[in-house]
Structures are given as structure tokens and as C-alpha cells.
C-alpha positions, 0 to 999 in steps of 0.5 A: 255786836255793834254794826255801823256804816262808814262814811266818806269822811270817816264817820260812823253813822246809824250804829245798831246792836245786832245779836251775833247769833241767829236762825237762818230760814233759807229753804223753808218753803213748806207751809208752816215750816218757817213759822214753827221754826221761828217759834221754836227758836224764839222759845229757845232764846234766839232773838235774831231771824234771818230771812229774804224775799227769795225764801218766800217766807217773810210772811211766816216770820211776821206771823211767828213774831206776832204769835210769840207775843214778844216785844218787837224791839227785843228782836232783830230781823234781817231780810234781803232785796231779791237779786231779780228786784235789784234793778234800780232806785225805785225798785228798791223802795217798792220792794222794801215796802213790800217786805215791811208789809209781808213781815207785818212790821214797822221797820227792818233791822238789817236790809241786805242786797242779796247779791251784786246786781247782775248789771253793773250799771244798776249797782249804784242806783240800787245802793242809793235806794238802800240808803234812802230806806235807811234815812227814812227809818224803814230799815235800821241798817243796810248791807250786802250779801255775796259781794266780793272784794272788787264789789266792795271796793267799787262801792267807795265811788258811789256809797254815802254809807258803806255797808254794815254787813257782808253776808257770805258763805263762811265755815271751816272749809271756806275761810276766805281771808282775802274777802274777810279783810276786804269786808272789814276794810269796808267797815262791815262785819262778816255774816256767815251763812252755811256754817255747816257747808249746807250739811255737806261736811258735817260728817267730815272725819276730821271734824268728827274727831275734833268734836269727839275730843271736845265732847260736843257735836260736829255741827257745834264745832263748825258753828262755834268756829264761825262765831269765834272768828268774829262772824255774825252766825246764822245756822239754819234748822227747822228741827226744834232739837237742832235749833236748841243744839245749835244755840248750845254751840255758844257754850262750847270752848273750841280754843284748844282745837282752833288750829286743827279746825283752821286746817280744814280749809279747802276752799270748798264752796257749797252753794252759789258764789257771786263774789267772783263775778265781774 
């Protein structure tokens, strides 16, 4: 999948290829857990790893990549500026450099603002800092996470480069058509986290019935729904067998049950949701 940044003149800048499927490493904070998960994912054929400063495991992602022996250019690393660090231009530069150091890499493929800065006055200078990191080549693409339609619209007044990605919770139970359209209108792709609603809905009887019809697991149905909806999809797992199962979701044909899956929509938010904040 190709991502890029829309400019105020309508041009597309800093185009970059992103693997549409990847491994999320949220809540992998036990020592060695993230590293072993990343190694298992790389061995299974994943090429995209999604981490964040807030997860406290960027260093283990870096260690796993080095240990794997894989060429850095064949991999895609996403990480995020922590919300508490999103307070100004200089702070962005400082923490981008720190993430590069922890990941032990020369560049980050996609760098996201983890959530809209709590102080609206900080949003423009933070984004200007992100743009500086992009122009320096420290990061190949920049984007946002947990931004709502109003946040994206406000960016048009201060962004030289609109975000390439908006990473939000998205799954069969939370399909967010208004936010999806606002993201696309900004020239960005939707990146779906919590495709399984943090596991809360994996035993949903309707989902189970759909999976039985299709001959796959309920988790595979939910993951493939996100993928087929056009989202960059990053299910999280630290179990090697589940990591393999999640990747196999891509081989599942859910087209015959797409309407039934869409009917699961119930506006269910499993985690935090800054998208509606002022």
C-alpha cells in the first residue's frame, strides 16, 4: 500500500510503501516478551512492526531486528510520539532522536503523534516538529493516531504536509464511517488497531457463527474485515501460534459474509478514545 502527504497545493509528497499487515506490540512490557514476539513475526513473514514510546519496548524491537539478521530496508517500523511528550517543536525533535536511539536504527518508516496534544495550543508546533523530522529524513512518513474529524480538519490551517496515516481503533463492532471518510478526505490511510476489540468480542456468538460458515477462526474474520475494508491492520499477539494464525487471515475469503460482518456494528469502544476530545 502506498502512503503520502497531501500539501496545501494539492501535491502528494514523501510517498512511501507500507505493508498493509503488521504486528502490534502494545502491552508487551515483560522483559523479552516483545523481542521474542517480533522474532516470531519476522520468521513467520511479517515485515511491519508497530510500536510506541509509551509501550516501553522500542529497544526490544531494535534488538529483535538486529538479531534476525534481516536487512533494515526490507522492514517497516512504525513508532509514536508519546502524548505527554507532545508539548512543542523542540520536544518532538528530542523524542524522535530518542526513539531512533532506542530502536537502534538510522530512520523510522512511520512516526505518529500518539494522540492529539491535550493543550490545543501545542498541536501546531508539535506537527511542525514532525514535519521537520520528515524533512531531515529521520522519518520516512509522519501521521497521527486517535485524531477525530475535528482534529484532522483543524490541521489544514497549520500543516504543510497532512498526515499520511490516522491510526484508530477499528473493527467489526466499531466501523466509524464518519471518521474513516474524514481520514481519507485528509489524504491519509486508516490504520486499524484493536481489530479484535482487545479480545473483548472474540467470542461474540454472531462472529463465531460467521467463522464456522467460513471455516476459519473468529479472530481471522475480524482481522480480515479490517484488511478488506482498506485499513492497514496490526493485530497484537505475543504467542507464536497466534502470530502465524493472524497472518493466515489474509488467505481467508470473507466476501460472502461481508454484510453479516458489517451488521455487527454497535459503536463499541474497547479502549481510550481521544477522537472526540475538543
